[in-house]
NUMARDREN-52837 format. One record per residue (C-alpha): residue number from 1; residue in one letter; x, y, z. Coordinates in pm, 1 decimal, padded with zeros to 6 digits. Example, Ala and Ser with C-alpha at 12.3 -4.5 7.8 and 13.67 -1.06 7.14 Angstrom:
# NUMARDREN-52837
ZAFI,1,a,01230.0,-00450.0,00780.0 .
ZAFI,2,s,01367.0,-00106.0,00714.0 .
//
This chain:
# NUMARDREN-52837
ZAFI,1,x,01920.7,-01470.2,02200.0 .
ZAFI,2,x,01905.4,-01647.3,01869.1 .
ZAFI,3,x,01567.9,-01797.1,01799.3 .
ZAFI,4,x,01592.9,-01927.9,01417.5 .
ZAFI,5,x,01612.7,-01819.0,01078.9 .
ZAFI,6,x,01330.8,-01691.9,00853.5 .
ZAFI,7,x,01172.9,-01982.9,00628.1 .
ZAFI,8,x,01093.0,-01739.8,00372.5 .
ZAFI,9,x,01245.9,-01426.5,00200.5 .
ZAFI,10,x,01572.4,-01381.9,00017.4 .
ZAFI,11,x,01748.2,-01165.0,00237.9 .
ZAFI,12,x,01773.5,-01434.5,00527.2 .
ZAFI,13,x,01648.9,-01234.2,00816.9 .
ZAFI,14,x,01670.1,-01413.0,01146.6 .
ZAFI,15,x,01481.4,-01419.8,01465.4 .
ZAFI,16,x,01611.1,-01312.8,01800.9 .
ZAFI,17,x,01506.4,-01203.8,02154.7 .
ZAFI,18,x,01668.5,-00869.8,02236.4 .
ZAFI,19,x,01797.4,-00748.7,02580.3 .
ZAFI,20,x,01458.6,-00581.2,02613.0 .
ZAFI,21,x,01300.6,-00924.9,02618.1 .
ZAFI,22,x,01115.5,-00881.1,02289.6 .
ZAFI,23,x,01124.5,-01067.6,01980.1 .
ZAFI,24,x,01268.3,-00901.1,01672.2 .
ZAFI,25,x,01322.8,-01012.0,01297.5 .
ZAFI,26,x,01684.5,-00867.0,01227.9 .
ZAFI,27,x,01846.8,-00788.6,00889.0 .
ZAFI,28,x,02218.0,-00737.0,00891.8 .
ZAFI,29,x,02439.8,-00561.6,00619.1 .
ZAFI,30,x,02560.3,-00883.4,00501.5 .
ZAFI,31,x,02181.8,-01001.6,00423.5 .
ZAFI,32,x,02163.8,-01214.3,00101.0 .
ZAFI,33,x,01988.4,-00910.5,-00098.7 .
ZAFI,34,x,02185.3,-00599.0,-00068.8 .
ZAFI,35,x,02344.5,-00388.9,00195.2 .
ZAFI,36,x,02119.0,-00110.0,00113.9 .
ZAFI,37,x,01824.3,-00299.5,00197.3 .
ZAFI,38,x,01849.0,-00213.0,00570.2 .
ZAFI,39,x,01863.0,00143.6,00496.6 .
ZAFI,40,x,01528.2,00122.4,00279.4 .
ZAFI,41,x,01364.2,-00106.1,00526.6 .
ZAFI,42,x,01420.7,00129.1,00830.0 .
ZAFI,43,x,01340.5,00475.3,00653.1 .
ZAFI,44,x,01021.5,00317.5,00475.5 .
ZAFI,45,x,00896.2,00185.9,00803.7 .
ZAFI,46,x,00976.6,00515.5,00999.3 .
ZAFI,47,x,00803.8,00750.9,00731.8 .
ZAFI,48,x,00503.8,00511.9,00759.6 .
ZAFI,49,x,00485.7,00587.5,01127.7 .
ZAFI,50,x,00502.6,00968.1,01067.6 .
ZAFI,51,x,00167.5,00949.2,00885.2 .
ZAFI,52,x,00012.3,00675.8,01107.9 .
ZAFI,53,x,00046.2,00392.0,00845.2 .
ZAFI,54,x,00044.1,00040.4,00983.8 .
ZAFI,55,x,00408.8,-00044.8,00952.8 .
ZAFI,56,x,00563.1,-00268.2,01212.9 .
ZAFI,57,x,00770.5,-00121.8,01481.6 .
ZAFI,58,x,01127.3,-00105.6,01396.4 .
ZAFI,59,x,01458.6,-00044.3,01590.2 .
ZAFI,60,x,01815.8,-00012.2,01519.8 .
ZAFI,61,x,02014.4,-00259.5,01723.0 .
ZAFI,62,x,02379.1,-00326.8,01779.6 .
ZAFI,63,x,02484.1,-00680.4,01741.5 .
ZAFI,64,x,02802.2,-00763.5,01982.0 .
ZAFI,65,x,03112.1,-00908.1,01870.9 .
ZAFI,66,x,03050.0,-01223.5,02076.3 .
ZAFI,67,x,02794.2,-01321.5,01782.8 .
ZAFI,68,x,03045.4,-01293.1,01487.2 .
ZAFI,69,x,03117.8,-01676.9,01500.5 .
ZAFI,70,x,02747.7,-01759.7,01517.9 .
ZAFI,71,x,02551.1,-01889.1,01190.9 .
ZAFI,72,x,02174.1,-01869.3,01138.9 .
ZAFI,73,x,02057.9,-02080.4,00845.9 .
ZAFI,74,x,02323.2,-02016.6,00581.7 .
ZAFI,75,x,02400.8,-01663.2,00701.6 .
ZAFI,76,x,02690.4,-01579.1,00912.8 .
ZAFI,77,x,02595.2,-01304.9,01156.4 .
ZAFI,78,x,02780.0,-00967.8,01104.0 .
ZAFI,79,x,02844.8,-00763.7,01427.8 .
ZAFI,80,x,02738.6,-00400.4,01429.7 .
ZAFI,81,x,02431.2,-00198.1,01369.3 .
ZAFI,82,x,02119.2,-00388.0,01224.5 .
ZAFI,83,x,01776.1,-00345.5,01133.3 .
ZAFI,84,x,01526.7,-00490.6,01353.4 .
ZAFI,85,x,01140.6,-00527.4,01315.6 .
ZAFI,86,x,00927.8,-00614.2,01612.9 .
ZAFI,87,x,00763.8,-00967.9,01562.8 .
ZAFI,88,x,00396.8,-00966.3,01525.8 .
ZAFI,89,x,00253.1,-01254.5,01726.2 .
ZAFI,90,x,00019.9,-01516.1,01547.9 .
ZAFI,91,x,00130.4,-01369.7,01212.7 .
ZAFI,92,x,00066.2,-01501.1,00852.4 .
ZAFI,93,x,00252.2,-01334.8,00572.2 .
ZAFI,94,x,00063.0,-01236.9,00254.8 .
ZAFI,95,x,00165.4,-01066.3,-00039.0 .
ZAFI,96,x,00037.7,-00816.0,-00290.0 .
ZAFI,97,x,-00325.7,-00770.9,-00370.1 .
ZAFI,98,x,-00417.0,-01066.2,-00148.2 .
ZAFI,99,x,-00443.4,-00810.3,00150.2 .
ZAFI,100,x,-00788.4,-00714.2,-00008.0 .
ZAFI,101,x,-00931.0,-01047.3,00084.6 .
ZAFI,102,x,-00888.7,-00917.0,00449.5 .
ZAFI,103,x,-01067.3,-00573.3,00421.1 .
ZAFI,104,x,-01355.6,-00661.6,00581.9 .
ZAFI,105,x,-01173.1,-00784.3,00906.2 .
ZAFI,106,x,-01089.5,-00563.4,01210.4 .
ZAFI,107,x,-01031.2,-00210.5,01073.1 .
ZAFI,108,x,-00853.8,-00297.0,00786.1 .
ZAFI,109,x,-01014.6,-00070.0,00557.4 .
ZAFI,110,x,-00859.5,00207.9,00739.2 .
ZAFI,111,x,-00515.7,00022.4,00759.6 .
ZAFI,112,x,-00532.0,-00055.0,00388.5 .
ZAFI,113,x,-00579.3,00325.0,00315.9 .
ZAFI,114,x,-00241.0,00397.2,00491.5 .
ZAFI,115,x,-00074.7,00101.7,00291.5 .
ZAFI,116,x,-00202.0,00248.2,-00036.5 .
ZAFI,117,x,-00069.6,00594.5,00044.8 .
ZAFI,118,x,00280.2,00461.7,00175.9 .
ZAFI,119,x,00311.0,00236.3,-00145.6 .
ZAFI,120,x,00280.2,00541.8,-00388.0 .
ZAFI,121,x,00475.7,00777.3,-00148.5 .
ZAFI,122,x,00783.2,00533.9,-00101.1 .
ZAFI,123,x,00774.6,00383.3,-00462.1 .
ZAFI,124,x,00656.1,00043.4,-00340.1 .
ZAFI,125,x,00757.0,-00296.3,-00480.8 .
ZAFI,126,x,00682.4,-00649.8,-00382.4 .
ZAFI,127,x,00437.9,-00521.7,-00120.2 .
ZAFI,128,x,00435.3,-00779.3,00189.2 .
ZAFI,129,x,00191.8,-00781.4,00494.8 .
ZAFI,130,x,00142.0,-00957.9,00817.2 .
ZAFI,131,x,-00206.0,-01072.1,00923.6 .
ZAFI,132,x,-00243.8,-01126.5,01295.6 .
ZAFI,133,x,-00494.3,-01424.9,01326.5 .
ZAFI,134,x,-00560.3,-01365.4,01708.0 .
ZAFI,135,x,-00659.7,-01008.9,01649.5 .
ZAFI,136,x,-00913.6,-01054.1,01358.2 .
ZAFI,137,x,-00672.1,-01062.5,01087.2 .
ZAFI,138,x,-00527.2,-00724.2,01167.3 .
ZAFI,139,x,-00285.7,-00607.9,00872.7 .
ZAFI,140,x,00057.4,-00488.9,00924.0 .
ZAFI,141,x,00308.5,-00350.0,00632.8 .
ZAFI,142,x,00651.9,-00525.5,00646.9 .
ZAFI,143,x,00960.2,-00611.2,00463.7 .
ZAFI,144,x,01018.7,-00285.6,00253.0 .
ZAFI,145,x,01327.5,-00373.3,00130.7 .
ZAFI,146,x,01247.5,-00331.4,-00233.2 .
ZAFI,147,x,01078.3,-00002.6,-00203.1 .
ZAFI,148,x,01224.7,00337.4,-00318.8 .
ZAFI,149,x,01385.6,00176.8,-00643.2 .
ZAFI,150,x,01442.6,-00145.3,-00833.3 .
ZAFI,151,x,01516.0,-00423.7,-00576.8 .
ZAFI,152,x,01613.5,-00170.4,-00317.9 .
ZAFI,153,x,01924.7,-00068.4,-00503.0 .
ZAFI,154,x,01815.8,00300.9,-00540.9 .
ZAFI,155,x,02048.5,00577.9,-00581.3 .
ZAFI,156,x,02011.4,00977.1,-00654.8 .
ZAFI,157,x,01947.5,00932.4,-01027.6 .
ZAFI,158,x,01650.3,00682.7,-00955.5 .
ZAFI,159,x,01502.5,00915.6,-00693.5 .
ZAFI,160,x,01490.7,01222.4,-00916.7 .
ZAFI,161,x,01386.7,01036.2,-01231.8 .
ZAFI,162,x,01101.0,00917.5,-01034.5 .
ZAFI,163,x,01004.9,01211.9,-00788.7 .
ZAFI,164,x,00713.0,01343.5,-00974.8 .
ZAFI,165,x,00563.3,01030.6,-01111.4 .
ZAFI,166,x,00245.8,00867.8,-00972.0 .
ZAFI,167,x,00315.1,00504.0,-00855.8 .
ZAFI,168,x,-00005.1,00323.3,-00800.0 .
ZAFI,169,x,-00093.9,-00051.0,-00739.6 .
ZAFI,170,x,-00163.7,-00265.5,-01025.8 .
ZAFI,171,x,-00497.4,-00254.8,-01210.3 .
ZAFI,172,x,-00669.6,-00532.2,-01010.4 .
ZAFI,173,x,-00623.9,-00332.1,-00696.9 .
ZAFI,174,x,-00716.0,-00000.5,-00880.2 .
ZAFI,175,x,-01060.8,-00181.2,-00971.9 .
ZAFI,176,x,-01135.2,-00247.1,-00609.4 .
ZAFI,177,x,-01033.2,00087.3,-00449.4 .
ZAFI,178,x,-01402.9,00208.1,-00381.3 .
ZAFI,179,x,-01471.4,-00063.3,-00144.3 .
ZAFI,180,x,-01117.3,-00088.1,00008.2 .
ZAFI,181,x,-01030.7,00279.0,00068.2 .
ZAFI,182,x,-01162.9,00436.5,00400.5 .
ZAFI,183,x,-01283.8,00781.4,00333.8 .
ZAFI,184,x,-01203.9,00927.8,00680.8 .
ZAFI,185,x,-00870.0,00796.1,00683.2 .
ZAFI,186,x,-00789.5,00922.4,00346.0 .
ZAFI,187,x,-00881.4,01289.9,00461.2 .
ZAFI,188,x,-00667.6,01215.9,00765.4 .
ZAFI,189,x,-00379.0,01093.2,00546.0 .
ZAFI,190,x,-00413.2,01391.2,00291.2 .
ZAFI,191,x,-00359.5,01631.2,00609.3 .
ZAFI,192,x,-00070.5,01424.2,00721.4 .
ZAFI,193,x,00105.6,01400.9,00406.4 .
ZAFI,194,x,00064.6,01781.7,00342.0 .
ZAFI,195,x,00226.2,01840.1,00688.9 .
ZAFI,196,x,00549.2,01654.2,00617.8 .
ZAFI,197,x,00831.6,01890.5,00602.0 .
ZAFI,198,x,01206.5,01881.9,00603.2 .
ZAFI,199,x,01272.5,01871.3,00988.6 .
ZAFI,200,x,01042.6,01575.9,01036.1 .
ZAFI,201,x,01217.9,01376.7,00773.6 .
ZAFI,202,x,01561.1,01470.3,00898.8 .
ZAFI,203,x,01463.7,01329.4,01231.8 .
ZAFI,204,x,01402.7,00971.4,01048.0 .
ZAFI,205,x,01708.4,01011.7,00823.3 .
ZAFI,206,x,01970.0,01109.4,01075.1 .
ZAFI,207,x,01930.6,00806.1,01264.2 .
ZAFI,208,x,02096.0,00588.7,01015.3 .
ZAFI,209,x,02414.9,00463.9,01120.0 .
ZAFI,210,x,02750.5,00600.0,00940.6 .
ZAFI,211,x,02841.8,00218.7,00887.0 .
ZAFI,212,x,02538.0,00170.9,00662.3 .
ZAFI,213,x,02574.2,00163.5,00297.2 .
ZAFI,214,x,02446.2,00508.2,00220.5 .
ZAFI,215,x,02608.5,00864.2,00186.4 .
ZAFI,216,x,02496.1,01188.1,00378.1 .
ZAFI,217,x,02436.6,01343.4,00011.7 .
ZAFI,218,x,02236.2,01028.1,-00077.1 .
ZAFI,219,x,02012.1,01069.6,00255.5 .
ZAFI,220,x,01955.9,01420.5,00186.3 .
ZAFI,221,x,01830.2,01348.0,-00178.3 .
ZAFI,222,x,01617.3,01073.1,-00015.7 .
ZAFI,223,x,01472.4,01360.4,00215.2 .
ZAFI,224,x,01399.7,01578.8,-00065.3 .
ZAFI,225,x,01242.3,01308.2,-00267.8 .
ZAFI,226,x,00998.9,01197.5,00023.9 .
ZAFI,227,x,00909.0,01567.2,00089.5 .
ZAFI,228,x,00831.3,01659.3,-00267.8 .
ZAFI,229,x,00633.8,01317.8,-00308.8 .
ZAFI,230,x,00430.3,01368.7,-00001.9 .
ZAFI,231,x,00251.9,01668.7,-00146.8 .
ZAFI,232,x,00186.9,01492.4,-00468.2 .
ZAFI,233,x,00068.4,01177.5,-00316.2 .
ZAFI,234,x,-00155.8,01391.5,-00072.0 .
ZAFI,235,x,-00308.2,01550.3,-00407.1 .
ZAFI,236,x,-00353.3,01204.5,-00555.4 .
ZAFI,237,x,-00515.3,01062.9,-00261.6 .
ZAFI,238,x,-00755.3,01377.8,-00237.2 .
ZAFI,239,x,-00858.8,01315.1,-00585.1 .
ZAFI,240,x,-00914.7,00939.4,-00566.8 .
ZAFI,241,x,-01229.7,00830.3,-00740.5 .
ZAFI,242,x,-01299.0,01186.3,-00863.1 .
ZAFI,243,x,-01286.0,01318.0,-00520.4 .
ZAFI,244,x,-01597.9,01128.7,-00416.4 .
ZAFI,245,x,-01420.3,00884.0,-00192.0 .
ZAFI,246,x,-01290.7,01161.8,00049.4 .
ZAFI,247,x,-01533.3,01454.7,00051.2 .
//
C-alpha cells in the first residue's frame, strides 16, 4: 500500500507498506537520479551489515504490474524489482558532520566508528543518517546512492582507479576523531574487515537482480574492489591516531 512520497532527496523515493506489514522506503530503477543508484544503495547497506555497521535493514522487493499506472509525487511507479529500506520510526535525517553532535547519545560512539569505516571502505559521498528521537537519538546510516563513485555512477575504471586510495571524511571530522571513535569497536571492525573474503562478498553481489543496471563483470570488479579495500581500511583503522585509539 502506497503511503506517500519523500519530502526530501533527489531520487524521489516513496513510502509504502509491504505484504509483511512493515513500512519501507522504496527506490525504483526509474528514480530521479540514476538507474545504478539502486545497485549502490543495496550493496553498500548489505556490506555494512557484514561488518556490523549501523546501516538500515534493506530488501529487494517486487512491485506488481498493478502499480504501473500509479504516481507518487512526480514519479510514475515502475513495476519489477526495487530497492527497499526499512523505515526507522521517529526518525530525523541529518547529514555529513552533523552526526558528531549526537556522539554522546545512546551508543553512538560505537555506531559512528562503524559509519566511519564504511565511508572509507565504500568510497562514501553525501553521507546521510537517521536519528531515532525515541531511542535516545540512535544513529543509522542510510541513503548510500552516491557511494562507490561520483554521484553513484561508478564503473570499472572508477573502481580500479580508487582501489588503493584512502578516502577519509573532511578535515573537520578528522580533528574530532579522538572523541568520536570507540576503541573497542575499532578493534572489532579491524577484525571484521580483515575477515572479508570473496565468498562473503559473492553472497551479497549475487542477489542483485539481472534487470538492474549493472553487468556481471562490473559486479565482479566491485567484489574485487571491496575485498582489496577491506584490508587497507582495516590497516588505516588500526593506525588511527598513531594506534593509540585502538590498542
